[in-house]
DRENDREN-861618 format. One line per field, with one value per atom (N, C-alpha, C): x, y, z; residue in three letters; atom name; residue number from 1; chain. Coordinates in nm, 4 decimals. Each point is the difference from the previous one (the first is absolute). Layout:
BEGIN
u: (X	...)
v: (Y	...)
w: (Z	...)
r: (ALA	...)
a: (CA	...)
k: (NUM	...)
c: (A	...)
//
This chain:
BEGIN
u: (0.0853	-0.0853	0.0889	-0.0316	0.0815	-0.0567	0.0874	-0.0384	-0.1089	-0.1035	-0.1092	0.0435	0.1085	0.0431	0.0616	0.0367	0.0636	-0.1084	-0.0520	-0.1117	0.0381	0.1283	0.0419	-0.0019	-0.0089	0.0073	-0.1316	0.0083	-0.1220	-0.0645	0.0741	-0.0534	-0.1109	0.0008	-0.0987	-0.1404	-0.0118	-0.1316	-0.0206	0.0823	-0.0081	-0.0356	0.0987	-0.0234	-0.0279	0.0089	-0.0335	0.0903	0.1271	0.0916	-0.0401	-0.0440	-0.0385	-0.1323	-0.0754	-0.1286	0.0028	0.1209	0.0111	0.0978	0.1054	0.1032	-0.0010	0.0496	0.0201	0.1239	-0.0087	0.1109	0.0685	0.1003	0.0723	0.1338	0.0433	0.1288	0.0441	0.1243	0.0560	-0.0782	-0.0385	-0.0858	0.0559	0.1312	0.0627	-0.0310	-0.0442	-0.0335	-0.1253	-0.0775	-0.1200	0.0149	0.1205	0.0258	0.0783	-0.0661	0.0684	0.1269	0.0028	0.1187	0.1176	-0.0283	0.1046	0.0335	-0.0627	0.0228	-0.0925	-0.1025	-0.0935	-0.0871	-0.0344	-0.0809	-0.1442	-0.0253	-0.1344	-0.0909	-0.1140	-0.0903	-0.0469	0.0286	-0.0329	-0.1496	-0.0851	-0.1443	-0.0485	0.0842	-0.0365	0.0607	0.0573	0.0770	-0.0587	0.0141	-0.0363	0.1144	0.0186	0.1092	-0.0295	0.1056	-0.0104	0.0584	0.1185	0.0652	0.0968	0.0911	0.0945	0.0902	0.0283	0.0949	-0.0622	-0.1183	-0.0586	-0.1364	-0.0260	-0.1301	-0.0470	-0.1267	-0.0507	-0.0979	-0.0263	-0.0984	-0.1377	-0.0810	-0.1366	-0.0722	-0.0797	-0.0773	0.0677	0.1309	0.0702	0.0186	-0.0355	0.0198	-0.1326	-0.0672	-0.1269	-0.0128	-0.1067	-0.0197	-0.0086	-0.0727	-0.0110	0.0627	0.1329	0.0696	-0.0215	0.0101	0.0065	0.0656	0.1102	0.0735	-0.0869	-0.0008	-0.0788	0.0481	0.1244	0.0551	-0.0268	-0.0568	-0.0295	-0.1245	0.0152	-0.1094	-0.0391	-0.1270	-0.0476	-0.0529	-0.0332	-0.0564	0.1055	0.0218	0.0993	-0.0340	0.1016	-0.0171	-0.0461	-0.0308	-0.0482	0.1007	-0.0016	0.0915	0.0235	0.1240	0.0339	0.1264	0.0182	0.1266	0.0130	0.1198	0.0275	-0.0218	-0.0863	-0.0297	0.1148	0.0986	0.1164	0.1295	-0.0014	0.1118	0.1360	0.0163	0.1304	0.0349	-0.0988	0.0226	-0.0162	-0.0058	-0.0244	0.1178	-0.0268	0.1017	0.1023	0.1084	0.1026	-0.0532	-0.0920	-0.0550	-0.0716	-0.0642	-0.0658	0.1016	0.1001	0.1018	0.0787	0.0247	0.0867	-0.0738	-0.1320	-0.0752	-0.0533	-0.0071	-0.0779	0.0752	-0.0758	0.0471	0.0519	0.1181	0.0581	0.0180	-0.0261	0.0123	0.1331	0.0670	0.1224	-0.0078	-0.0005	-0.0087	-0.1215	-0.1122	-0.1230	-0.0046	0.1011	0.0063	-0.0165	-0.0913	-0.0161	0.1199	0.0443	0.1122	-0.0448	0.0191	-0.0391	0.0828	0.0151	0.0642	-0.0998	0.0476	-0.0934	-0.0968	0.0466	-0.0862	-0.1103	0.0366	-0.1002	-0.0998	0.0477	-0.0898	-0.0991	0.0474	-0.0888	-0.1062	0.0403	-0.0964	-0.0964	0.0487	-0.0846	-0.1061	0.0436	-0.0934	-0.0984	0.0427	-0.0913	-0.1117	0.0340	-0.1004	-0.0895	0.0593	-0.0792	-0.1022	0.0384	-0.0909	-0.1230	0.0170	-0.1121	-0.1063	0.0443	-0.0908	-0.0355	0.0375	-0.0336	0.0787	0.1161	0.0842	0.1023	0.0356	0.0968	0.1386	0.0787	0.1356	0.0888	0.0936	0.0990	0.1217	0.0714	0.1223	0.1112	0.1168	0.1168	0.0884	0.0910	0.0865	0.0780	0.0313	0.0805	0.1407	0.0765	0.1331	0.0899	0.0153	0.0877	-0.0482	-0.1324	-0.0532	0.0206	-0.0183	0.0228	0.1452	0.0903	0.1416	0.0251	-0.0611	0.0181	-0.0576	-0.1146	-0.0617	0.0899	0.0482	0.0835	0.1345	0.0517	0.1232	-0.0251	-0.1160	-0.0339	-0.0116	-0.0638	-0.0151	0.1368	0.0863	0.1321	0.0836	0.0006	0.0801	-0.0556	-0.1321	-0.0617	0.0519	0.0028	0.0499	0.1502	0.0732	0.1438	0.0283	-0.0760	0.0247	-0.0599	-0.0842	-0.0641	0.0953	0.1026	0.0909	0.1423	0.0772	0.1363	0.1018	-0.0429	0.0922	0.0273	0.0812	0.0296	-0.0974	-0.1041	-0.0992	-0.0855	-0.0394	-0.0896	-0.1395	-0.0752	-0.1356	-0.0959	-0.1147	-0.1013	-0.0832	-0.0016	-0.0735	-0.1419	-0.1029	-0.1373	-0.0548	0.0690	-0.0515	0.0791	0.1013	0.0813	-0.0081	-0.0560	-0.0196	0.0558	0.0640	0.0506	-0.0872	0.0316	-0.0765	0.0082	0.1119	0.0183	-0.0400	-0.0485	-0.0422	0.0522	-0.0038	0.0443	0.1479	0.0394	0.1389	0.0764	0.1147	0.0843	0.0923	-0.0036	0.0808	0.1008	0.1229	0.1010	0.0020	0.0723	0.0122	0.0544	0.0988	0.0612	-0.1045	-0.0835	-0.1041	-0.1010	-0.0367	-0.0971	0.0556	0.1254	0.0630	0.0053	0.0437	0.0112	-0.1373	-0.1017	-0.1346	-0.0519	0.0269	-0.0440	0.0711	0.1322	0.0749	-0.0534	-0.0208	-0.0511	-0.1373	-0.0840	-0.1336	0.0062	0.0859	0.0143	0.0423	0.1014	0.0502	-0.1010	-0.0709	-0.0935	-0.1267	-0.0398	-0.1231	0.0230	0.1253	0.0299	-0.0277)
v: (-0.1170	0.1170	0.1220	0.0951	0.1185	0.1142	0.0915	0.1164	0.0792	0.0469	0.0721	0.1180	0.0682	0.1172	-0.0358	-0.1271	-0.0410	-0.0313	0.1029	-0.0149	-0.0674	-0.0181	-0.0648	-0.1519	-0.0512	-0.1437	-0.0688	-0.1149	-0.0760	-0.0548	-0.0071	-0.0521	0.0892	0.1281	0.0949	-0.0333	-0.0575	-0.0370	-0.1510	-0.0713	-0.1458	-0.0540	-0.0364	-0.0575	-0.1493	-0.0614	-0.1419	-0.0888	0.0305	-0.0821	0.0012	0.1151	0.0160	-0.0704	-0.0320	-0.0671	-0.1408	-0.0534	-0.1340	-0.0901	0.0578	-0.0793	0.0221	-0.1014	0.0182	0.0871	0.0973	0.0908	-0.0475	-0.0874	-0.0588	0.0681	0.0018	0.0605	-0.0501	0.0232	-0.0383	0.0705	-0.0732	0.0523	0.1262	0.0128	0.1157	0.1331	-0.0038	0.1245	0.0660	-0.0755	0.0556	0.0084	-0.0158	0.0067	0.1276	0.0984	0.1270	-0.0185	-0.1008	-0.0246	-0.0486	-0.0588	-0.0476	0.1051	0.1180	0.1050	-0.0095	-0.0840	-0.0178	0.1231	0.0243	0.1156	-0.0340	-0.1254	-0.0397	0.0048	0.0690	0.0082	-0.1397	-0.0401	-0.1343	-0.0330	0.1000	-0.0254	-0.0403	0.0166	-0.0364	-0.1334	-0.0724	-0.1212	-0.1204	-0.1178	-0.1249	-0.0996	-0.0914	-0.0971	-0.1059	-0.0433	-0.1097	-0.1261	0.0144	-0.1091	0.0623	-0.0788	0.0454	0.1145	0.0040	0.0961	0.1108	-0.0236	0.0951	0.0514	0.1216	0.0634	0.0404	0.0415	0.0506	0.1133	0.0775	0.1068	-0.0631	0.0541	-0.0505	0.0098	-0.0995	-0.0035	-0.0739	-0.0274	-0.0640	-0.1497	-0.0529	-0.1427	-0.0748	0.0186	-0.0693	-0.0335	-0.0696	-0.0451	0.1164	0.1034	0.1203	0.1164	0.0145	0.0987	0.1443	0.0888	0.1436	0.0619	0.0676	0.0614	0.1056	-0.0025	0.0945	0.1445	0.0178	0.1335	0.0545	-0.0825	0.0441	0.0884	0.1212	0.0967	0.0260	-0.0117	0.0283	-0.1240	0.0171	-0.1085	-0.0536	-0.1319	-0.0650	0.0283	0.0415	0.0286	0.1417	0.0762	0.1388	0.0996	0.0127	0.0915	-0.0556	-0.0312	-0.0596	0.0630	-0.0196	0.0340	-0.0803	-0.0027	-0.0718	0.0954	-0.0392	0.0832	0.0100	-0.0885	0.0038	0.0038	0.0699	-0.0029	0.0163	0.0997	0.0256	-0.1064	-0.0788	-0.1018	-0.1415	-0.0152	-0.1308	-0.0946	-0.1289	-0.1031	-0.0067	-0.0702	-0.0137	-0.0783	-0.0944	-0.0752	0.0950	0.1016	0.0993	0.0954	0.0385	0.0928	-0.0605	-0.1286	-0.0640	-0.0582	-0.0138	-0.0631	0.1024	-0.0404	0.0749	0.0844	0.0879	0.0896	0.1267	0.0401	0.1238	0.0932	0.1243	0.0967	0.0725	0.0164	0.0801	0.0859	0.1300	0.0968	-0.0291	-0.0396	-0.0254	-0.1319	-0.0859	-0.1289	-0.1113	-0.0961	-0.1098	-0.0942	-0.0412	-0.0918	-0.1101	-0.1252	-0.1125	-0.1222	-0.0873	-0.1278	-0.0844	-0.0950	-0.0863	-0.0743	-0.0421	-0.0708	0.0913	0.1219	0.0937	0.0383	0.0191	0.0351	-0.1132	-0.1244	-0.1143	-0.0089	0.0183	-0.0047	0.1173	0.1163	0.1183	-0.0268	-0.0478	-0.0257	-0.1123	-0.0971	-0.1062	0.0594	0.0861	0.0642	0.0933	0.0741	0.0902	-0.0777	-0.1176	-0.0813	-0.0423	-0.0298	-0.0394	0.1105	0.1243	0.1149	0.0546	-0.0736	0.0412	0.1193	0.0258	0.1118	-0.0469	0.0862	-0.0372	-0.0206	-0.0834	-0.0294	0.1231	0.0146	0.1071	-0.0532	0.0887	-0.0365	0.0925	-0.0561	0.0813	0.0002	0.0954	0.0071	-0.1288	-0.0260	-0.1166	0.0137	-0.1076	-0.0050	0.1189	0.0413	0.1132	0.1288	0.0184	0.1198	-0.0077	-0.1199	-0.0155	0.0300	-0.0460	0.0264	0.1485	0.0740	0.1444	0.0647	-0.0492	0.0553	-0.0219	-0.1258	-0.0273	0.0710	0.0144	0.0781	0.1439	0.0562	0.1366	0.0116	-0.0990	0.0024	0.0007	-0.0927	-0.0094	0.1247	0.0474	0.1184	0.1250	0.0081	0.1120	0.0075	-0.1153	-0.0016	0.0226	-0.0423	0.0245	0.1499	0.0676	0.1422	0.0895	-0.0542	0.0810	0.0405	-0.0754	0.0361	0.0050	0.0900	0.0193	-0.0177	-0.0657	-0.0298	-0.1493	-0.0452	-0.1424	-0.0704	0.0719	-0.0615	-0.0978	-0.1102	-0.0929	0.0608	-0.0455	0.0480	-0.1161	0.0306	-0.1018	-0.0061	-0.1152	-0.0145	-0.0458	0.0747	-0.0342	-0.1244	-0.0550	-0.1165	-0.1272	0.0088	-0.1155	-0.0235	-0.1121	-0.0265	-0.1364	-0.0072	-0.1265	-0.0426	-0.1155	-0.0469	0.0981	0.0679	0.0891	0.1444	0.0290	0.1357	0.0460	0.1309	0.0562	-0.0234	-0.0294	-0.0291	0.1308	0.0078	0.1180	-0.0214	0.0918	-0.0132	0.1141	-0.0334	0.1023	0.0333	0.1053	0.0350	-0.1181	-0.0677	-0.1138	-0.1095	-0.0281	-0.1018	0.0401	0.1282	0.0458	-0.0132	0.0400	-0.0119	-0.1464	-0.0873	-0.1412	-0.0604	0.0387	-0.0525	0.0424	0.1240	0.0478	-0.0776	-0.0251	-0.0774	-0.1430	-0.0643	-0.1377	-0.0073	0.0970	0.0000	0.0096	0.0860	0.0157	-0.1327	-0.0663	-0.1247	-0.1141	-0.0064	-0.1089	0.0136	0.1202	0.0213	-0.0062	0.0087	0.0047	-0.1312)
w: (0.0000	0.0000	0.0000	-0.0791	-0.0163	0.0822	0.0379	0.0788	-0.0723	0.0712	-0.0637	-0.0854	0.0355	-0.0756	-0.1352	-0.0197	-0.1248	-0.1036	-0.0649	-0.0912	-0.1309	-0.0274	-0.1235	0.0126	0.1203	0.0214	-0.0328	-0.0682	-0.0284	0.1278	0.1094	0.1257	0.0561	-0.0331	0.0509	-0.0491	-0.1178	-0.0506	0.0045	0.0742	-0.0005	0.1383	0.0797	0.1317	-0.0033	-0.1169	-0.0127	0.0860	0.0076	0.0796	0.1476	0.0483	0.1402	0.0299	-0.1036	0.0164	-0.0608	-0.0211	-0.0586	0.0764	0.0565	0.0669	0.1505	0.0725	0.1439	0.0179	0.0857	0.0266	0.1282	-0.0149	0.1132	0.0207	0.1243	0.0342	0.1368	0.0331	0.1298	0.1106	0.1032	0.1060	0.0664	0.0053	0.0655	-0.0666	-0.1245	-0.0691	0.0572	0.0788	0.0628	0.1518	0.0479	0.1437	0.0304	0.0623	0.0297	0.0833	0.0880	0.0820	-0.0832	-0.1158	-0.0911	-0.1058	0.0080	-0.0982	-0.1199	0.0094	-0.1101	-0.0228	-0.1248	-0.0371	-0.0351	-0.0385	-0.0410	0.1237	-0.0087	0.1161	0.0446	0.1247	0.0479	-0.0081	0.0113	-0.0045	-0.1391	-0.1023	-0.1368	-0.0430	0.0965	-0.0287	0.0729	-0.0608	0.0667	-0.0195	0.0971	-0.0124	-0.1062	-0.0692	-0.0957	0.0634	0.0578	0.0725	0.0997	0.0502	0.1017	-0.0494	-0.1288	-0.0531	-0.0848	-0.0543	-0.0933	0.0451	-0.0391	0.0165	-0.1383	-0.0091	-0.1266	0.0282	-0.1026	0.0137	0.0134	0.0903	0.0155	-0.1334	-0.0253	-0.1230	-0.1131	0.0119	-0.1114	0.0189	0.1163	0.0274	-0.0114	-0.1110	-0.0252	-0.1472	-0.0341	-0.1378	-0.0979	0.0365	-0.0840	0.0761	-0.0092	0.0817	-0.0461	0.0948	-0.0263	0.1227	-0.0202	0.1107	0.0670	0.1316	0.0774	-0.0211	-0.0424	-0.0219	-0.1400	-0.0880	-0.1364	0.0017	-0.0489	-0.0022	-0.1448	-0.0321	-0.1346	-0.0693	-0.1276	-0.0793	-0.0968	0.0061	-0.0863	-0.1462	-0.0741	-0.1422	-0.0290	0.1027	-0.0193	0.0581	0.1312	0.0687	0.1399	0.0315	0.1289	0.0569	0.1289	0.0643	0.1289	0.0532	0.1237	0.1163	0.0927	0.1158	0.0985	-0.0109	0.0898	-0.0814	-0.1115	-0.0944	0.0676	0.0842	0.0639	0.1036	0.0435	0.1029	-0.0560	-0.1316	-0.0605	0.0231	-0.0165	0.0249	-0.1138	0.0248	-0.1038	-0.1194	0.0249	-0.1135	-0.0960	0.0518	-0.0865	-0.0624	0.0764	-0.0510	-0.1158	0.0069	-0.0990	-0.1193	0.0089	-0.1069	-0.0987	-0.1242	-0.0962	-0.0995	-0.0582	-0.1047	0.0657	-0.0358	0.0507	-0.1188	0.0200	-0.1086	0.0120	-0.1126	-0.0047	-0.1247	0.0207	-0.1099	-0.0883	0.0638	-0.0736	-0.0745	0.0216	-0.0687	0.1027	-0.0227	0.0957	-0.0026	0.1181	0.0143	0.0965	-0.0375	0.0859	-0.0342	0.0984	-0.0281	-0.0788	-0.0789	-0.0742	0.0925	0.1189	0.0937	0.0535	0.0398	0.0514	-0.1086	-0.1216	-0.1100	-0.0271	0.0039	-0.0228	0.1094	0.1253	0.1110	-0.0078	-0.0362	-0.0162	-0.1072	-0.1135	-0.1106	0.0322	0.0793	0.0425	0.0863	0.0927	0.0849	-0.0819	-0.0923	-0.0851	-0.0823	-0.0493	-0.0817	0.0801	0.1283	0.0852	0.0043	-0.0068	0.0057	-0.1381	-0.1042	-0.1360	-0.0501	0.0594	-0.0415	-0.1025	-0.0925	-0.1038	0.0607	-0.0650	0.0454	-0.0165	0.0912	-0.0098	-0.0736	-0.0653	-0.0705	0.0459	0.0199	0.0309	-0.1229	-0.0102	-0.1183	-0.0227	-0.1250	-0.0377	0.0561	-0.0073	0.0609	-0.0347	-0.1265	-0.0276	0.0675	0.0052	0.0656	0.1502	0.0602	0.1437	0.0316	-0.0851	0.0230	0.0028	-0.0906	-0.0021	0.1251	0.0460	0.1205	0.1200	0.0194	0.1159	-0.0101	-0.1193	-0.0154	0.0412	-0.0416	0.0413	0.1512	0.0642	0.1457	0.0663	-0.0431	0.0606	-0.0253	-0.1230	-0.0317	0.0668	0.0126	0.0691	0.1428	0.0671	0.1371	0.0056	-0.1005	-0.0047	-0.0105	-0.0852	-0.0220	0.1085	0.0843	0.1035	0.1111	0.0206	0.1075	-0.0530	0.0563	-0.0474	0.1121	0.1060	0.1098	-0.0024	0.0941	0.0089	0.0942	0.0419	0.0882	-0.0797	0.0629	-0.0696	-0.0132	-0.0977	-0.0221	0.0245	0.0583	0.0202	-0.1271	-0.0642	-0.1257	0.0308	-0.0433	0.0357	-0.0681	-0.0983	-0.0704	0.0301	0.0852	0.0309	0.1495	0.0401	0.1415	0.0369	0.1146	0.0504	0.1175	0.0584	0.1157	0.1165	0.0149	0.1137	-0.0300	-0.1167	-0.0311	-0.1336	-0.0196	-0.1270	-0.0198	-0.1211	-0.0319	-0.0185	0.0624	-0.0135	-0.1199	-0.0940	-0.1203	-0.0089	-0.0323	-0.0222	-0.1487	-0.0383	-0.1418	-0.0802	0.0569	-0.0680	-0.0252	0.1006	-0.0161	-0.1071	-0.0037	-0.0991	-0.1414	-0.0183	-0.1318	-0.0434	0.0929	-0.0314	-0.0302	0.0761	-0.0222	-0.1371	-0.0394	-0.1317	-0.1108	0.0164	-0.0996	-0.0075	0.1149	0.0025	-0.0629	0.0293	-0.0556	-0.1513	-0.0514	-0.1448	-0.0637	0.0580	-0.0581	0.0146	0.1150	0.0235	-0.0822	-0.0364	-0.0747	-0.1512	-0.0419	-0.1444	-0.0678)
r: (MET	MET	MET	THR	THR	THR	LYS	LYS	LYS	PRO	PRO	PRO	ALA	ALA	ALA	ASP	ASP	ASP	LEU	LEU	LEU	THR	THR	THR	SER	SER	SER	PRO	PRO	PRO	CYS	CYS	CYS	ILE	ILE	ILE	THR	THR	THR	CYS	CYS	CYS	GLY	GLY	GLY	ALA	ALA	ALA	CYS	CYS	CYS	CYS	CYS	CYS	ALA	ALA	ALA	HIS	HIS	HIS	TYR	TYR	TYR	ARG	ARG	ARG	VAL	VAL	VAL	SER	SER	SER	PHE	PHE	PHE	TYR	TYR	TYR	TRP	TRP	TRP	GLY	GLY	GLY	GLU	GLU	GLU	ALA	ALA	ALA	ASP	ASP	ASP	PRO	PRO	PRO	GLU	GLU	GLU	GLN	GLN	GLN	GLY	GLY	GLY	GLY	GLY	GLY	LEU	LEU	LEU	VAL	VAL	VAL	PRO	PRO	PRO	PRO	PRO	PRO	GLU	GLU	GLU	LEU	LEU	LEU	VAL	VAL	VAL	GLU	GLU	GLU	PRO	PRO	PRO	VAL	VAL	VAL	ASN	ASN	ASN	GLU	GLU	GLU	PHE	PHE	PHE	PHE	PHE	PHE	SER	SER	SER	CYS	CYS	CYS	MET	MET	MET	LYS	LYS	LYS	GLY	GLY	GLY	THR	THR	THR	ASN	ASN	ASN	ARG	ARG	ARG	THR	THR	THR	HIS	HIS	HIS	PRO	PRO	PRO	ARG	ARG	ARG	CYS	CYS	CYS	VAL	VAL	VAL	ALA	ALA	ALA	LEU	LEU	LEU	VAL	VAL	VAL	GLY	GLY	GLY	GLU	GLU	GLU	VAL	VAL	VAL	GLY	GLY	GLY	LYS	LYS	LYS	ALA	ALA	ALA	VAL	VAL	VAL	HIS	HIS	HIS	CYS	CYS	CYS	GLY	GLY	GLY	ILE	ILE	ILE	TYR	TYR	TYR	GLU	GLU	GLU	MET	MET	MET	ARG	ARG	ARG	SER	SER	SER	THR	THR	THR	SER	SER	SER	CYS	CYS	CYS	ARG	ARG	ARG	GLU	GLU	GLU	PHE	PHE	PHE	GLY	GLY	GLY	ILE	ILE	ILE	HIS	HIS	HIS	MET	MET	MET	HIS	HIS	HIS	ALA	ALA	ALA	GLY	GLY	GLY	VAL	VAL	VAL	PRO	PRO	PRO	VAL	VAL	VAL	ALA	ALA	ALA	SER	SER	SER	PRO	PRO	PRO	GLN	GLN	GLN	ASP	ASP	ASP	LEU	LEU	LEU	ALA	ALA	ALA	ARG	ARG	ARG	CYS	CYS	CYS	ASN	ASN	ASN	GLN	GLN	GLN	ALA	ALA	ALA	ARG	ARG	ARG	ALA	ALA	ALA	VAL	VAL	VAL	TYR	TYR	TYR	GLY	GLY	GLY	LEU	LEU	LEU	SER	SER	SER	ALA	ALA	ALA	LEU	LEU	LEU	HIS	HIS	HIS	VAL	VAL	VAL	PRO	PRO	PRO	ALA	ALA	ALA	ALA	ALA	ALA	PRO	PRO	PRO	GLU	GLU	GLU	ARG	ARG	ARG	GLN	GLN	GLN	GLN	GLN	GLN	ILE	ILE	ILE	TRP	TRP	TRP	THR	THR	THR	ARG	ARG	ARG	ILE	ILE	ILE	LEU	LEU	LEU	LEU	LEU	LEU	ASP	ASP	ASP	HIS	HIS	HIS	TYR	TYR	TYR	HIS	HIS	HIS	ARG	ARG	ARG	PHE	PHE	PHE	HIS	HIS	HIS	THR	THR	THR	HIS	HIS	HIS	LYS	LYS	LYS	PRO	PRO	PRO	VAL	VAL	VAL	VAL	VAL	VAL	HIS	HIS	HIS	PRO	PRO	PRO	HIS	HIS	HIS	VAL	VAL	VAL	LYS	LYS	LYS	SER	SER	SER	ARG	ARG	ARG	SER	SER	SER	GLY	GLY	GLY	TRP	TRP	TRP	VAL	VAL	VAL	MET	MET	MET	LEU	LEU	LEU	SER	SER	SER	LYS	LYS	LYS	ARG	ARG	ARG	HIS	HIS	HIS	LEU	LEU	LEU	LYS	LYS	LYS	GLN	GLN	GLN	ALA	ALA	ALA	ALA	ALA	ALA	ARG	ARG	ARG	ASN	ASN	ASN	LEU	LEU	LEU	HIS	HIS	HIS	TYR	TYR	TYR	ASN	ASN	ASN	GLN	GLN	GLN	ALA	ALA	ALA)
a: (N	CA	C	N	CA	C	N	CA	C	N	CA	C	N	CA	C	N	CA	C	N	CA	C	N	CA	C	N	CA	C	N	CA	C	N	CA	C	N	CA	C	N	CA	C	N	CA	C	N	CA	C	N	CA	C	N	CA	C	N	CA	C	N	CA	C	N	CA	C	N	CA	C	N	CA	C	N	CA	C	N	CA	C	N	CA	C	N	CA	C	N	CA	C	N	CA	C	N	CA	C	N	CA	C	N	CA	C	N	CA	C	N	CA	C	N	CA	C	N	CA	C	N	CA	C	N	CA	C	N	CA	C	N	CA	C	N	CA	C	N	CA	C	N	CA	C	N	CA	C	N	CA	C	N	CA	C	N	CA	C	N	CA	C	N	CA	C	N	CA	C	N	CA	C	N	CA	C	N	CA	C	N	CA	C	N	CA	C	N	CA	C	N	CA	C	N	CA	C	N	CA	C	N	CA	C	N	CA	C	N	CA	C	N	CA	C	N	CA	C	N	CA	C	N	CA	C	N	CA	C	N	CA	C	N	CA	C	N	CA	C	N	CA	C	N	CA	C	N	CA	C	N	CA	C	N	CA	C	N	CA	C	N	CA	C	N	CA	C	N	CA	C	N	CA	C	N	CA	C	N	CA	C	N	CA	C	N	CA	C	N	CA	C	N	CA	C	N	CA	C	N	CA	C	N	CA	C	N	CA	C	N	CA	C	N	CA	C	N	CA	C	N	CA	C	N	CA	C	N	CA	C	N	CA	C	N	CA	C	N	CA	C	N	CA	C	N	CA	C	N	CA	C	N	CA	C	N	CA	C	N	CA	C	N	CA	C	N	CA	C	N	CA	C	N	CA	C	N	CA	C	N	CA	C	N	CA	C	N	CA	C	N	CA	C	N	CA	C	N	CA	C	N	CA	C	N	CA	C	N	CA	C	N	CA	C	N	CA	C	N	CA	C	N	CA	C	N	CA	C	N	CA	C	N	CA	C	N	CA	C	N	CA	C	N	CA	C	N	CA	C	N	CA	C	N	CA	C	N	CA	C	N	CA	C	N	CA	C	N	CA	C	N	CA	C	N	CA	C	N	CA	C	N	CA	C	N	CA	C	N	CA	C	N	CA	C	N	CA	C	N	CA	C	N	CA	C	N	CA	C	N	CA	C	N	CA	C	N	CA	C	N	CA	C	N	CA	C	N	CA	C	N	CA	C	N	CA	C	N	CA	C	N	CA	C	N	CA	C	N	CA	C	N	CA	C	N	CA	C	N	CA	C	N	CA	C	N	CA	C	N	CA	C	N	CA	C	N	CA	C	N	CA	C	N	CA	C	N	CA	C	N	CA	C	N	CA	C	N	CA	C	N	CA	C	N	CA	C	N	CA	C	N	CA	C	N	CA	C	N	CA	C	N	CA	C	N	CA	C)
k: (1	1	1	2	2	2	3	3	3	4	4	4	5	5	5	6	6	6	7	7	7	8	8	8	9	9	9	10	10	10	11	11	11	12	12	12	13	13	13	14	14	14	15	15	15	16	16	16	17	17	17	18	18	18	19	19	19	20	20	20	21	21	21	22	22	22	23	23	23	24	24	24	25	25	25	26	26	26	27	27	27	28	28	28	29	29	29	30	30	30	31	31	31	32	32	32	33	33	33	34	34	34	35	35	35	36	36	36	37	37	37	38	38	38	39	39	39	40	40	40	41	41	41	42	42	42	43	43	43	44	44	44	45	45	45	46	46	46	47	47	47	48	48	48	49	49	49	50	50	50	51	51	51	52	52	52	53	53	53	54	54	54	55	55	55	56	56	56	57	57	57	58	58	58	59	59	59	60	60	60	61	61	61	62	62	62	63	63	63	64	64	64	65	65	65	66	66	66	67	67	67	68	68	68	69	69	69	70	70	70	71	71	71	72	72	72	73	73	73	74	74	74	75	75	75	76	76	76	77	77	77	78	78	78	79	79	79	80	80	80	81	81	81	82	82	82	83	83	83	84	84	84	85	85	85	86	86	86	87	87	87	88	88	88	89	89	89	90	90	90	91	91	91	92	92	92	93	93	93	94	94	94	95	95	95	96	96	96	97	97	97	98	98	98	99	99	99	100	100	100	101	101	101	102	102	102	103	103	103	104	104	104	105	105	105	106	106	106	107	107	107	108	108	108	109	109	109	110	110	110	111	111	111	112	112	112	113	113	113	114	114	114	115	115	115	116	116	116	117	117	117	118	118	118	119	119	119	120	120	120	121	121	121	122	122	122	123	123	123	124	124	124	125	125	125	126	126	126	127	127	127	128	128	128	129	129	129	130	130	130	131	131	131	132	132	132	133	133	133	134	134	134	135	135	135	136	136	136	137	137	137	138	138	138	139	139	139	140	140	140	141	141	141	142	142	142	143	143	143	144	144	144	145	145	145	146	146	146	147	147	147	148	148	148	149	149	149	150	150	150	151	151	151	152	152	152	153	153	153	154	154	154	155	155	155	156	156	156	157	157	157	158	158	158	159	159	159	160	160	160	161	161	161	162	162	162	163	163	163	164	164	164	165	165	165	166	166	166	167	167	167	168	168	168	169	169	169	170	170	170	171	171	171	172	172	172	173	173	173	174	174	174	175	175	175	176	176	176	177	177	177	178	178	178	179	179	179	180	180	180)
c: (A	A	A	A	A	A	A	A	A	A	A	A	A	A	A	A	A	A	A	A	A	A	A	A	A	A	A	A	A	A	A	A	A	A	A	A	A	A	A	A	A	A	A	A	A	A	A	A	A	A	A	A	A	A	A	A	A	A	A	A	A	A	A	A	A	A	A	A	A	A	A	A	A	A	A	A	A	A	A	A	A	A	A	A	A	A	A	A	A	A	A	A	A	A	A	A	A	A	A	A	A	A	A	A	A	A	A	A	A	A	A	A	A	A	A	A	A	A	A	A	A	A	A	A	A	A	A	A	A	A	A	A	A	A	A	A	A	A	A	A	A	A	A	A	A	A	A	A	A	A	A	A	A	A	A	A	A	A	A	A	A	A	A	A	A	A	A	A	A	A	A	A	A	A	A	A	A	A	A	A	A	A	A	A	A	A	A	A	A	A	A	A	A	A	A	A	A	A	A	A	A	A	A	A	A	A	A	A	A	A	A	A	A	A	A	A	A	A	A	A	A	A	A	A	A	A	A	A	A	A	A	A	A	A	A	A	A	A	A	A	A	A	A	A	A	A	A	A	A	A	A	A	A	A	A	A	A	A	A	A	A	A	A	A	A	A	A	A	A	A	A	A	A	A	A	A	A	A	A	A	A	A	A	A	A	A	A	A	A	A	A	A	A	A	A	A	A	A	A	A	A	A	A	A	A	A	A	A	A	A	A	A	A	A	A	A	A	A	A	A	A	A	A	A	A	A	A	A	A	A	A	A	A	A	A	A	A	A	A	A	A	A	A	A	A	A	A	A	A	A	A	A	A	A	A	A	A	A	A	A	A	A	A	A	A	A	A	A	A	A	A	A	A	A	A	A	A	A	A	A	A	A	A	A	A	A	A	A	A	A	A	A	A	A	A	A	A	A	A	A	A	A	A	A	A	A	A	A	A	A	A	A	A	A	A	A	A	A	A	A	A	A	A	A	A	A	A	A	A	A	A	A	A	A	A	A	A	A	A	A	A	A	A	A	A	A	A	A	A	A	A	A	A	A	A	A	A	A	A	A	A	A	A	A	A	A	A	A	A	A	A	A	A	A	A	A	A	A	A	A	A	A	A	A	A	A	A	A	A	A	A	A	A	A	A	A	A	A	A	A	A	A	A	A	A	A	A	A	A	A	A	A	A	A	A	A	A	A	A	A	A	A	A	A	A	A	A	A	A	A	A	A	A	A	A	A	A	A	A	A)
//
């Protein structure tokens, strides 16, 4: 689900993923004592290790935080406090161009089909390469010190990945060679 202010995102008129899949995440994300941000009152346990958003652990799921009508106009009622599963899934917009992993795009389109919505398409491989090169080079040129930069599209298990200028240059070169 995309932030309500991002009017270019197809997620703003969709919401199918939030009303089709169970939204599961590590239980600590809803525990304030563990530093969790997800409101505990909107969560139910799945098992010893995982919780899910209320409303998503049933035959016909719909996240309790989804506001609006699927396929018309929707937004996440807890966008700034959403779980990592929501933060990492789906279509992300960069410079007005949709960017998604093939797996996320397939799951997105599967959910859209359930609601009778047309499939989304992301740019072909050469165009994706240009987009990711732009993202990497944009972040490379944004800073002129030797300080690492936090890249908003690269995340590790422990949080945002810190990239140095050298890493950004190397990533852009690798991307060019791997996509060719």
